[in-house]
VMD Tcl script that draws the C-alpha trace (Angstrom):
set ca {
  {-4.07 9.80 83.98}
  {-0.75 10.32 82.67}
  {-0.08 7.96 79.46}
  {3.53 6.29 79.01}
  {5.23 7.33 75.80}
  {7.53 5.22 73.72}
  {11.26 6.21 74.17}
  {12.90 7.59 71.47}
  {16.02 5.62 70.04}
  {18.21 9.24 70.70}
  {16.99 9.04 74.45}
  {17.56 5.44 74.67}
  {20.97 6.09 73.53}
  {21.38 8.67 76.37}
  {19.93 6.87 78.69}
  {22.21 4.18 78.31}
  {25.67 6.13 77.89}
  {24.47 8.06 81.06}
  {24.17 4.39 83.09}
  {27.80 3.40 81.61}
  {29.18 6.52 82.74}
  {27.77 6.28 86.33}
  {29.20 2.47 86.35}
  {32.67 3.60 85.46}
  {32.75 6.27 87.93}
  {31.19 3.82 90.77}
  {33.77 1.52 89.80}
  {36.81 3.82 90.06}
  {37.31 3.66 93.93}
  {36.70 -0.34 93.35}
  {39.58 -0.29 90.74}
  {41.98 1.88 92.84}
  {41.31 -0.69 95.55}
  {42.31 -3.68 93.29}
  {45.96 -2.78 92.91}
  {48.14 -5.33 93.31}
  {49.02 -5.05 97.16}
  {51.67 -7.26 98.91}
  {49.56 -8.57 101.88}
  {52.29 -11.53 103.03}
  {55.49 -13.01 102.70}
  {56.02 -13.30 99.07}
  {52.97 -11.64 97.81}
  {49.18 -11.84 97.32}
  {49.59 -15.46 95.99}
  {52.81 -16.21 97.65}
  {54.72 -16.95 94.46}
  {57.13 -13.96 94.46}
  {55.11 -12.28 91.27}
  {54.17 -8.64 91.00}
  {51.27 -7.97 88.55}
  {51.29 -4.32 88.86}
  {51.18 -2.33 85.46}
  {52.86 0.81 84.94}
  {56.48 0.42 86.39}
  {59.76 1.56 85.12}
  {61.44 -0.55 82.53}
  {64.95 1.43 83.59}
  {66.15 3.15 86.31}
  {66.66 6.83 85.81}
  {70.47 7.89 85.69}
  {69.66 10.38 88.36}
  {68.09 7.14 90.55}
  {64.84 6.33 91.75}
  {62.79 8.97 94.02}
  {62.69 7.90 97.55}
  {58.95 8.73 98.48}
  {59.50 8.25 102.79}
  {61.84 7.09 105.38}
  {60.43 5.87 108.49}
  {62.46 4.66 111.47}
  {62.13 1.38 112.86}
  {64.20 -1.05 115.26}
  {65.72 -4.51 114.80}
  {64.47 -7.23 112.80}
  {64.32 -9.21 109.98}
  {60.38 -9.23 109.15}
  {59.57 -7.99 105.70}
  {56.86 -5.25 105.57}
  {53.46 -6.16 104.25}
  {51.19 -3.83 102.31}
  {47.56 -3.89 101.93}
  {44.75 -1.39 101.78}
  {46.84 1.69 101.79}
  {48.65 0.71 104.96}
  {52.46 -0.80 105.87}
  {52.77 -3.75 108.48}
  {55.75 -4.47 110.13}
  {57.33 -6.17 113.03}
  {60.14 -5.12 114.65}
  {62.15 -5.53 118.18}
  {63.16 -2.48 120.90}
  {66.39 -3.74 123.06}
  {65.39 -2.36 126.66}
  {69.65 -2.19 127.20}
  {70.72 -1.99 124.21}
  {72.90 -4.64 124.80}
  {73.50 -7.85 123.23}
  {74.73 -10.83 125.69}
  {76.19 -13.55 123.92}
  {76.20 -17.41 125.90}
  {78.21 -20.73 125.40}
  {74.86 -22.25 123.87}
  {75.63 -19.36 121.03}
  {72.04 -17.81 121.64}
  {71.57 -13.94 122.72}
  {69.66 -13.40 125.98}
  {67.92 -10.38 125.79}
  {65.26 -7.80 127.31}
  {63.38 -5.73 125.12}
  {59.91 -5.58 123.37}
  {58.24 -7.00 120.35}
  {56.38 -4.81 118.21}
  {53.69 -4.27 115.40}
  {53.80 -1.28 113.66}
  {51.29 0.12 111.24}
  {52.29 2.92 108.84}
  {50.45 5.14 106.30}
  {51.72 3.48 102.65}
  {51.40 6.94 101.22}
  {53.75 9.08 103.90}
  {55.27 6.57 106.41}
  {53.37 8.27 109.30}
  {52.87 5.79 111.93}
  {49.14 4.78 112.28}
  {49.35 2.79 115.60}
  {51.50 0.06 117.01}
  {51.19 -3.19 118.97}
  {54.02 -3.71 121.61}
  {54.30 -6.12 124.21}
  {57.39 -7.17 126.39}
  {59.06 -10.05 125.05}
  {62.58 -11.30 126.30}
  {64.84 -13.49 123.74}
  {66.83 -16.31 123.69}
  {67.57 -16.83 120.33}
  {70.83 -16.35 118.18}
  {70.36 -12.62 116.43}
  {67.85 -10.31 117.66}
  {64.22 -9.36 116.03}
  {61.12 -10.81 114.64}
  {61.56 -13.16 111.33}
  {57.94 -13.24 110.09}
  {56.32 -11.16 107.76}
  {53.13 -10.26 109.00}
  {49.90 -11.78 106.94}
  {46.89 -9.36 106.30}
  {43.39 -10.96 105.60}
  {40.54 -8.33 105.43}
  {40.33 -6.56 108.07}
  {42.88 -9.12 110.23}
  {46.64 -8.96 110.72}
  {48.49 -12.15 111.78}
  {51.74 -11.42 113.46}
  {54.28 -14.39 114.58}
  {57.14 -13.15 116.72}
  {60.75 -14.80 117.28}
  {59.96 -16.58 120.30}
  {56.36 -17.81 119.11}
  {54.18 -15.30 120.34}
  {51.04 -15.39 117.42}
  {48.68 -12.44 117.53}
  {45.88 -11.44 115.86}
  {44.96 -8.06 115.59}
  {42.24 -5.25 113.84}
  {44.16 -3.94 111.01}
  {42.60 -0.85 111.72}
  {43.48 0.04 114.90}
  {45.76 -2.89 116.67}
  {43.06 -4.00 118.70}
  {43.93 -7.44 119.64}
  {41.48 -9.92 119.25}
  {43.19 -13.34 120.24}
  {46.79 -14.60 120.76}
  {48.90 -17.50 121.35}
  {51.99 -18.52 122.96}
  {53.70 -21.32 121.38}
  {55.77 -21.96 124.06}
  {53.16 -22.25 126.88}
  {50.61 -23.55 124.78}
  {51.84 -26.37 122.67}
  {55.27 -27.06 125.02}
  {57.24 -25.78 121.79}
  {60.88 -25.00 122.13}
  {61.66 -21.93 120.20}
  {64.14 -22.87 117.15}
  {67.93 -21.72 117.38}
  {67.14 -18.75 114.97}
  {63.93 -17.93 116.13}
  {60.70 -18.72 114.75}
  {60.50 -17.98 111.42}
  {57.76 -19.64 109.51}
  {54.99 -16.91 107.91}
  {51.83 -17.70 108.74}
  {49.43 -18.88 105.67}
  {45.75 -17.99 105.98}
  {43.41 -20.19 103.55}
  {39.54 -19.86 103.38}
  {38.67 -19.85 107.16}
  {41.69 -21.35 108.72}
  {45.23 -20.15 109.37}
  {48.03 -22.46 109.31}
  {51.26 -22.36 111.50}
  {54.38 -24.24 111.88}
  {54.80 -24.33 115.64}
  {56.61 -27.28 117.23}
  {56.13 -29.33 120.41}
  {55.17 -33.23 119.90}
  {52.48 -33.93 117.58}
  {51.94 -30.05 116.98}
  {54.62 -29.37 114.24}
  {51.74 -28.33 112.08}
  {48.86 -26.54 113.72}
  {45.62 -25.26 112.13}
  {43.40 -22.24 113.85}
  {40.15 -20.86 113.05}
  {40.88 -17.28 111.93}
  {38.22 -15.74 113.34}
  {38.40 -17.19 117.01}
  {41.76 -18.85 117.34}
  {39.86 -22.09 118.15}
  {42.59 -25.37 117.51}
  {41.04 -27.01 114.69}
  {43.94 -29.89 114.07}
  {47.38 -30.60 115.01}
  {49.81 -32.81 113.38}
  {53.55 -34.27 113.25}
  {56.46 -34.89 115.47}
  {60.23 -33.83 114.80}
  {63.52 -33.28 116.40}
  {62.95 -29.52 115.54}
  {60.11 -27.94 113.55}
  {62.31 -26.12 111.11}
  {62.03 -22.61 109.43}
  {60.03 -23.55 106.48}
  {56.48 -21.58 106.13}
  {53.49 -24.10 105.61}
  {53.27 -24.03 101.91}
  {49.51 -24.78 99.82}
  {49.64 -26.46 96.62}
  {47.35 -28.09 94.24}
  {47.47 -30.97 92.21}
  {45.16 -32.98 90.01}
  {42.42 -30.87 91.59}
  {43.56 -31.71 94.97}
  {44.48 -29.28 97.77}
  {47.78 -30.03 99.66}
  {49.60 -28.32 102.51}
  {53.29 -29.19 102.77}
  {55.09 -28.93 105.86}
  {58.97 -28.92 105.50}
  {60.51 -30.14 109.28}
  {64.03 -31.01 110.10}
  {63.63 -34.80 109.08}
  {61.39 -34.96 105.97}
  {58.88 -33.16 103.49}
  {55.33 -34.05 104.48}
  {52.15 -33.51 103.05}
  {49.07 -32.90 104.58}
  {45.10 -32.94 104.20}
  {44.53 -29.05 104.78}
  {41.02 -29.75 106.37}
  {42.28 -32.28 108.81}
  {45.92 -32.83 108.75}
  {46.12 -36.13 108.05}
  {49.63 -37.07 106.15}
  {49.10 -38.21 102.47}
  {52.91 -38.68 101.70}
  {56.63 -37.97 103.42}
  {60.06 -37.77 101.76}
  {62.52 -37.74 104.16}
  {65.18 -34.48 103.62}
  {67.02 -33.44 106.59}
  {68.73 -30.26 105.89}
  {71.71 -29.00 108.14}
  {71.06 -27.64 111.15}
  {67.48 -28.48 110.70}
  {67.44 -25.28 108.24}
  {64.95 -26.14 106.08}
  {63.85 -22.73 105.30}
  {62.90 -21.80 101.15}
  {59.59 -22.91 100.48}
  {58.74 -26.09 98.10}
  {58.05 -24.62 94.31}
  {55.82 -26.26 92.26}
  {55.99 -26.31 88.75}
  {53.25 -28.56 86.40}
  {53.51 -32.00 88.19}
  {57.04 -31.26 89.51}
  {57.84 -30.37 93.27}
  {61.17 -28.86 94.09}
  {62.52 -28.76 97.81}
  {65.95 -27.28 98.41}
  {67.85 -26.20 101.54}
  {71.38 -25.97 103.11}
  {73.88 -28.73 103.53}
  {73.37 -29.90 99.61}
  {69.87 -31.06 100.51}
  {67.77 -31.06 97.56}
  {65.23 -32.92 95.72}
  {63.06 -32.89 92.68}
  {59.40 -34.82 93.08}
  {57.10 -35.58 90.82}
  {53.57 -35.77 92.01}
  {50.80 -38.46 91.33}
  {47.48 -38.01 90.70}
  {45.31 -40.52 92.80}
  {46.18 -41.20 95.86}
  {48.13 -38.21 96.30}
  {51.58 -39.17 96.30}
  {55.27 -37.92 95.50}
  {58.23 -39.73 93.74}
  {61.69 -38.70 93.73}
  {62.74 -37.89 90.34}
  {66.42 -36.52 91.32}
  {68.49 -35.75 94.16}
  {71.24 -33.27 93.98}
  {74.91 -33.62 94.81}
  {77.71 -32.15 95.64}
  {77.91 -30.29 92.15}
  {74.37 -30.33 90.85}
  {71.09 -28.78 91.86}
  {71.20 -25.45 93.91}
  {70.72 -24.93 97.79}
  {69.00 -22.62 98.99}
  {68.71 -20.88 102.59}
  {67.58 -17.14 103.15}
  {65.49 -16.82 99.84}
  {63.07 -18.95 98.08}
  {63.93 -20.07 94.36}
  {61.92 -19.20 91.37}
  {60.55 -22.01 88.80}
  {60.18 -20.82 85.36}
  {60.68 -22.25 81.73}
  {62.01 -25.60 83.10}
  {64.68 -23.50 85.12}
  {65.57 -23.34 88.58}
  {66.72 -19.70 89.64}
  {68.08 -19.53 93.20}
  {70.95 -18.40 95.55}
  {73.03 -21.05 96.82}
  {73.96 -21.32 100.55}
  {77.60 -22.48 100.42}
  {78.81 -20.30 97.37}
  {76.55 -17.36 97.68}
  {76.22 -17.36 94.29}
  {72.69 -16.93 92.10}
  {72.73 -19.72 90.02}
  {70.74 -21.17 86.88}
  {69.96 -24.83 86.96}
  {67.78 -26.76 84.64}
  {64.85 -28.68 85.94}
  {64.61 -31.96 84.48}
  {67.96 -33.14 85.97}
  {69.81 -30.39 88.30}
  {72.57 -29.72 86.00}
  {74.06 -25.86 86.60}
  {74.13 -24.08 83.50}
  {75.30 -20.71 84.97}
  {76.20 -18.64 88.35}
  {77.10 -14.85 89.29}
  {77.95 -13.13 92.48}
  {76.55 -9.95 91.02}
  {72.95 -9.73 92.49}
  {73.97 -11.45 95.79}
  {77.24 -10.31 97.48}
  {78.38 -7.81 94.72}
  {81.61 -9.35 94.04}
  {83.62 -11.87 92.42}
  {84.38 -14.48 95.15}
  {82.57 -17.13 97.15}
  {80.53 -15.80 100.47}
  {78.43 -18.15 102.50}
  {74.55 -17.48 102.29}
  {75.19 -14.87 99.53}
  {71.34 -13.38 99.32}
  {69.16 -11.68 96.83}
  {65.26 -12.17 97.09}
  {63.73 -13.00 93.33}
  {60.24 -11.10 92.28}
  {59.31 -11.79 88.63}
  {57.59 -8.64 87.24}
  {56.07 -9.19 83.58}
  {59.14 -10.35 82.00}
  {61.95 -9.70 84.09}
  {63.22 -9.91 87.55}
  {63.25 -7.38 90.19}
  {66.14 -8.68 92.87}
  {66.78 -7.20 96.09}
  {70.40 -8.09 97.33}
  {71.93 -7.98 100.59}
  {74.10 -5.00 100.14}
  {70.93 -3.35 99.93}
  {70.72 -2.54 95.97}
  {67.55 -3.15 94.18}
  {68.54 -4.78 90.58}
  {66.40 -5.20 87.34}
  {67.48 -7.84 85.46}
  {66.71 -10.54 82.82}
  {67.13 -14.72 83.83}
  {67.04 -16.94 81.27}
  {68.91 -20.82 80.53}
  {71.59 -18.68 79.00}
  {72.53 -16.47 82.00}
  {72.21 -13.34 83.90}
  {71.61 -10.02 82.02}
  {71.59 -6.75 84.44}
  {69.97 -4.17 83.23}
  {70.74 -1.51 85.91}
  {70.33 -1.32 89.95}
  {69.69 1.43 92.75}
  {71.14 1.64 96.09}
  {68.07 1.71 98.35}
  {69.51 0.99 102.04}
  {72.82 0.20 103.85}
  {73.01 -2.98 105.36}
  {73.27 -2.73 109.27}
  {73.02 -6.39 110.15}
  {76.75 -9.07 110.20}
  {76.85 -11.99 109.10}
  {80.23 -14.33 108.32}
  {81.98 -10.82 108.68}
  {80.46 -8.77 106.20}
  {77.03 -6.05 106.48}
  {74.25 -7.50 105.36}
  {70.27 -7.01 104.59}
  {68.28 -10.54 105.03}
  {64.88 -8.91 104.90}
  {62.34 -9.79 102.03}
  {60.88 -6.75 100.45}
  {57.40 -5.82 99.74}
  {56.35 -4.63 96.01}
  {52.84 -2.48 96.01}
  {51.23 0.64 94.93}
  {53.77 1.01 92.62}
  {56.53 1.28 95.10}
  {59.19 -0.83 96.84}
  {59.24 -1.11 100.30}
  {62.17 -2.22 102.21}
  {64.04 -2.47 105.58}
  {67.09 -2.81 107.75}
  {67.38 -2.61 111.54}
  {67.21 1.27 111.60}
  {64.41 2.44 109.03}
  {61.96 1.36 106.45}
  {62.18 2.95 103.15}
  {59.55 3.38 100.26}
  {61.01 3.90 96.85}
  {59.05 5.08 93.71}
  {58.74 2.57 90.76}
  {56.20 4.01 89.07}
  {56.81 4.69 85.20}
  {56.73 8.43 84.97}
  {55.62 10.33 81.86}
  {59.09 11.35 80.61}
  {59.96 7.90 80.91}
  {56.72 6.79 78.82}
  {57.59 9.30 75.81}
  {61.35 8.03 76.04}
  {59.94 4.35 75.54}
  {57.26 5.61 72.70}
  {60.55 7.23 70.98}
  {62.46 3.95 71.10}
  {59.60 2.16 69.18}
}
mol new
graphics top color blue
foreach p $ca { graphics top sphere $p radius 0.5 }
foreach p [lrange $ca 0 end-1] q [lrange $ca 1 end] { graphics top cylinder $p $q radius 0.2 }
display resetview
């Protein structure tokens, strides 16, 4: 019979070291997969924050490296990046012509597509395409795909909602907002990015009693519907938590509403009627305060109460106070609001407590010195600075504070291919993932390398 022998301390240490190294090597693939992806609009947490490390602190004098470019068609849909793949929606015109009508909408014949590309090379992996006539103003899908595990949720400009297999593009289930809910497509097209939370997919739909609809994300089964309005608006469903309770925010053409995410029951309503029903920017929360801002000088700061869920108005914006955002959602930090004003086109720094405008600049929006309606820059926070992607196609690195806007440097990424108010623009929110920027216009999707190089690391070390 074999006898058990005591293990020496040296042998025990060796065994422990081997087990530790094995655990480290086993964790390496997992750590790689935990890189900060951008699986939906505004990032993983929908908070416009990029949490990746190893990113350049200044752009090199020779410019940033372009990893790849891939052809795409029309659209405002921003890219989403997850698990080494990029997902994007676009629109291919069949005739290649836009026909203007008396109602201000275009009648188009073409197909809507969901594209999946390799994030490292730009190679097309699969596409999901379907015929979709348009009757909206300006062609192209608006919504960024939402990636949740092995599924992609894509919402087209005329209200075609598709749940697809992320690996193959195989359709799993679908909805048609017009046919299934009696919704009328808004003038600017369906633009409210779908939201996944738990096992539920939340969408802004339209139709009587169905401005907000909750679906079982696995089967597409309707769980509840709520709210009626003259127009559904364009603001995405937004989930917040206050005093330990979750609230689903739905801002349509008439009011901002807080709903129970489980049942659709309305907690509270605050009248807020933006110009043309254009509630677009998502409400932003900072502590107990909630900011809602839209075109038409419509904006308010609310204070949330604990029990029961309710909201009281702290201030409403006036003609020369607050900031009224349209295409891009503002960023709240250190009791400041940073946002692009719809009427002036300037990026503004506004004091949260009273809405006083402290500074404004056109440099990161239109790139000039004069007013231009709906001047746009998309703001993303990274560590102590901001990345801004301007409507002129520039990626800008800057510091924002109550003292003002301090530009560090910029790099021209893409040529604007769309036009609005007599000027060329790019109005598509980029993605930040895999230490790269992913941005698109109406012709191509580009991947820009933002990884800190060894040379940059040495330069930074010498500065210290």
